[in-house]
N, C-alpha and C positions, 0 to 999 in steps of 0.2 A: 249243260243242264240235260238230264236224261229222265225218261219215263220207261219203265219196263213192263213186259207182259210175259206170262208163262205159256202162251199159246205156242204150239209146235210149229217149227218152220216147215214149209214145203221144201222138197228137194232143191238144193242150190243148183244154179247153172254155173258150173265151174269153167274157168278158162281151159282150153282155147275155144270155148263155145262162141257162136255168133250172137251178137246183140243187134237189134234194129232200132233205128230212130226215124221218126216221122219229121221231116224238115231238114233242109240243107244249109241253114244259116250259121252264124258264128257260134251259137249255143250248141248246135249239132256238131260243129267242128271241135269245140273244146270237150264235149262229151266223148267224141270218138277218140281224141288224143288220150283222155283219162282212161277209157276202157282199154285201149291198146297198151298203155303202160302197165296195165294189170294182166295182160296176156290174152285179152279177148280180141275177136275179129268183129268188125262193124260193117253193117249194111245200112245205107241211107236211102230213104224214099223221098224224091224231090222232083218236081216238074222241070226245073231248070238244070241244064247239064253243066252250067258254069256257076257252081255254088261253093262256098267256103268248106262245108263238110265233105262234099264230093272230092275235094282235093286230097283228103287224108284217109277217107274210108276205104276199106278193101273192096267194097262193092257199092255202086250207085245204081239203084233201081230208078230209072228215068220214067216217072209216071206221076200223074196228078194224085192229090191226096184222097180222092174218091174213086180212083181207077181200080176196078175189081181185080184185074189181072195183076196189077202192080202190088196190091195188098196181098194177094195170094202168094206172089213170089217172095215177098218179105216174110210172110208167115212160114213158108216152106223152108226158108234159109235159117231163121233165127229161133232161139229158145225163149227170148223175151224181147218186147218192143216197148219203147218209150216215145215221148214227143218232145220237141224242142220249142214249141210255141202253142198257145192255147186255142188258136183258131183252126186247128186241124178238125175235120168233121168228126163229131162224136160217133156217128154211124160207122165211120171207118174203124175207129177203135173197137167198137162192138164187134164188127166183122173179124178183126184180127183176134179178138179175145175168144172166138170160137175155136181157134186152133193153137193159140200161143198165149203165154202169160203177158199181160199188158199192164204197165204201171207208169203213170196213173191211169185208172180206168175211165171209161166213157162218162160215168156219172160225175166224178170229180172235175173233169175237164168241162163238161156241159154246164155245170154250175158257174164256173169261172168265165165261160163264154158269154153269158147273158147277165147284164147288170141287174135286171129285175130278180132273177133267180139267186144271184149272188147276195143282193141286199136281203132277200127273204131268208136266205141261209144265215146270214149274220144276225138277223133279228131273232130267228128261232134258236140260235146257238147262244144268245146272250145270257140266259140263266146259268150256263156252264162257263162261258168265256169271260163274263163280267164286263163286256164292252158292247156298244151299239154303233151302227153306222150313223152318219149325219142324217137329220130329217130330210125326207125326200118324197117325191110323188112321180107317178108315171104320166108322161105326156104322150098320148097316142093320137089325139085329134085336136083341132083348133078349139073345140068346146072345152077340152080339159084345161086350157089356159085360163078360161074365165073363172075356173074354180081354184086357182092358185091362192093359197092363204097368204096374207100380207107378210107374215113373219117368215115365209120361205124365200123371200127375196131380200137382198141380192143372192144370186145362186149361180150354179154352173149347170148348163144344159148339156147332157152327154148322150150320144147314141147308145142304144142298148147293146148293140153288137159291134164288133170289129174296131173298137177304139183302142189306141195305144200311143204312147209317147206324145200325149197331148192332142192327138188327132181326134176329130169328131167331138170337140168340146168348145163351148162358147160361154164366156162370162156374161151374165145377164142381170140387169138391175131392175127392170120394169117388165110388166106384162107385154108391152109393145116390143121390147127387145127379145123376149121369149118368142113372140110371134115371128119376128124377123129371122131369128136363129133357126127356129123350127122349119120355116119355109126354106131357108138356105140349105138345110140338111135333107131336103126333099120330103119333109113330113114323115120320115121314118119314126118308129116308136123311140122315144127318148126318156131319159130320167132326169128330173130336175133335183139337184142337191143344194141344200142351203149352204152358203158360205159361212164358215165358222172362224173365230179368232185364232188362227193357227200360229203356234210358236215355232214348231219345226216338224219335220216328218221323219219317221223311222220305218225300217223294214225288218221283219223277223223271218229269218230263214230257218225252216224246220224240215225234218225228214222223218218218215215213219216206215218201218219195215212191215212185211207181211205178217209177222208175229205180233204186231201191235206195239213193239218197242219204238220209242221216238227219241230224237235228239233235237236240240235247238241251239243255234249258233249265237255268239255275242250280238247284241243289238247294233244295227248300222244306222247312222244318221245321214240323211240324204239332202242334197241341194239340187234343185232343178233349174234349168234355164230354158225358156220357151217350150215348156212341157216335156223336155228331155232330161234324163238324169245327167247332172254335171259332175258332181263328186259324191263319193261315199266315204265317210270317216268312221273308223272303228278302233277303239271305243268312241261312241258319240260324245263330243265334248259337253253337250247339254243334257245328256241322258242320266237321270239319277238312278240309283240302285233300285228304288221302289218302282220307278217307271219301267225299268228293264224287266224286273220280275213280273209285273202285271202284264206286259206285252208278251213275255215268254209263256206265261201260264195261259193266256188267251190263245196264243198260236197253237199250243199243244192240245188245248180243248177242241179247237176247230179241226185240226188235222185228224183227231180221233173221231169226232162226230161225223166227218166225211167218210170214215173208213178208208182213208187215203193211203196209198203206198207210193213212195217216191219223195222228191224234194218239192216243197211248197213254200212260196214266199208270200207273206201277208204284209201289206203296207198299212201303217197306222198314222193318224195325225195326233200330235200332242198339242193340246190347246193352251192358251195363255194361263189358264187356271190350273194347269197340270193334269187335267182329265185326258183320257185316252179315247179316241174314236177310230173304229176300223174303217179303212177306205176301200181297198180291193185286194184281190189275191191273184197270183200267177201260178198255175199248176206245172211248174218246171223250175230248173235253175234260173237265176235272175241276175240282171245287170248289177244290182247292188250287192250281189254275193260273189262277184269276181275277185274281191280281195282275198277270199278263202284259198285261192290258188297259190298264193305266196305267203299268207300269214297264218294259216291254220294247218293242223296236222292232217286233216282230211278235207280236200276241196269239195265244193258243192257238186262238181261233176263226178268225182270219185264216189261221193255219197249216193248220187243217182244210180251209178253202176251197181253199187252194193245193194241198194233197195230193189232194183228190178231183177238182179240176179239172185235175190233171196239169200244174201249173205248178211252176216252181222253188220250193223251200222258202225261207221268209223268214229273215232274220237274227234270232237269239235273244238278242242282247246286252241285258242289263239295265242301263238308264241311271240308275236310282235305287233305293236301298234301299226296301223296301216291307213293310208289314204289312197283312194282310187280315183282316177281321172278318166272320163270318157274322152276318146279322141275322135272327133267328127271330121268329115272331109274338109271342113273350113281350114284346118291346119295345113292343108296342101296349097293354099292360096295366100299370096302376100297381102291382098286387100279385097274389099268388096267389089272393086272395079276390075280386078284381074280375073280373066277366064282361063289363063294358062297355069296348070298346076305345076308345082315343084315339090321335090321330096323334102320333107322336114329333116332337120339336123339331128338324126338319130344318134350320131356319134357324141354330140354334146349332151343329149338326153341320157345316154347310157354312161356318161362320165359322172353323172350325179350319184352319190352314194345311195344304195338301197333301191335303185330303179329296176323295175321288172316290167319289160315291154311285151305286150301281146298284140300282134297285128293279125287281122282276120283273113288275109288273102283275097280281099275284094279287088276286082280288076280296075275299077274306076272310082277315084275320089270325087264325091259330090258334096256340096255344102249341106250339112244336116245329116249326112249318112254316117252311121257308126262304122268306123274303120278299124278301131282297136281300142285298147285301154292301157293305161299305165298305173301300176301300183307302186307306191313307195312304202317300204317298211324300215323301221328305225328303232333304236333303243327307247326313244320317247316319242309321243304323239307330236310334240312341238317340232322335233327334227323332221318327221315325216311331212308335216304340213309345210315347213319351209322348203323342202325339196320339191313339193308339188308347186309351190309358188315359183320356184326357179324354173321348173319345166314349162309352166304357163308362159313365162317371159320368152323362153326359147322358141316355143311353138306359136307365139303371137296370139295367145289366148288371154283375155282379161281374167286375172286371178280372182 
């Protein structure tokens, strides 16, 4: 699905130019690999010298995300800079933007960093997007808890900043549970969201160029375990054509309203009555978009390269049904009682038809730590789903 604009392109940053990325995790690693395959050179700014992206980038700027000397070094090296995670300081992106093209910009990232700003954006954008977030209220003090409306509970209490993969979230049924959770989180400002009758969750991966042209990928249906993405299935087995079209239109309206450049992932809840509720957004490539590396003409990482380099956006056609499995560090351990890791049987995994293995180069497997992902592509979705079940048995993961 495409949306076009006739606005002129800024001059492109053609290879072998240097591109920069804030953050050295696995998303930065896969971004670097995509950029290098297109002929670019990559510099990564990251405070840790043992990071997945640093293993593959041509240069590692070993500095904190707010380190002025490090930021200036990155800007001096690169023609464009992006970020691999949303919690990079917006002020750092603003400083970089004084000297180099930055995509996404500080504004788009700052909205996604703050749940209050994010919800306000969703509400303000609703006349164009056609969707609203769940009913919610800000909890900043104990007194706010007294004012919680009865119909807002049960709900989920979330920290306003720095929450991801289920962290900083508590399910609450009563005001007393809200008080306990609020105290447990140190009484930092939180957002209380009403729990809704959820049928399933989808994510919409979209990208927008500096000229205003935008593309949107096929809708991904997600399953989470313990707050962490477990599987992504595309096409989503429960997603109707109408639901997909509504979600895609909403995502393109939002990315345009933000004036955003780059890859943006927006998560939606589909309720039992078929209605759509917007949940949150990530201003970067996303875990649920990893399937694009093996099942689409242009991966989400190659798309990010195109957008930040001010090149035409790539074709988003999905050529094969796909199922993606997150591989956590748990797969390195035989049981919950064992502390000694062992290497999973990758030979058996790779003997499965359509298996595409991506490991992130992390030095130590730990339970709950994202170590890699598997994507299975096949002629039919049913075949891909069966291969994923086979892989779960090999890895000791409950399918």
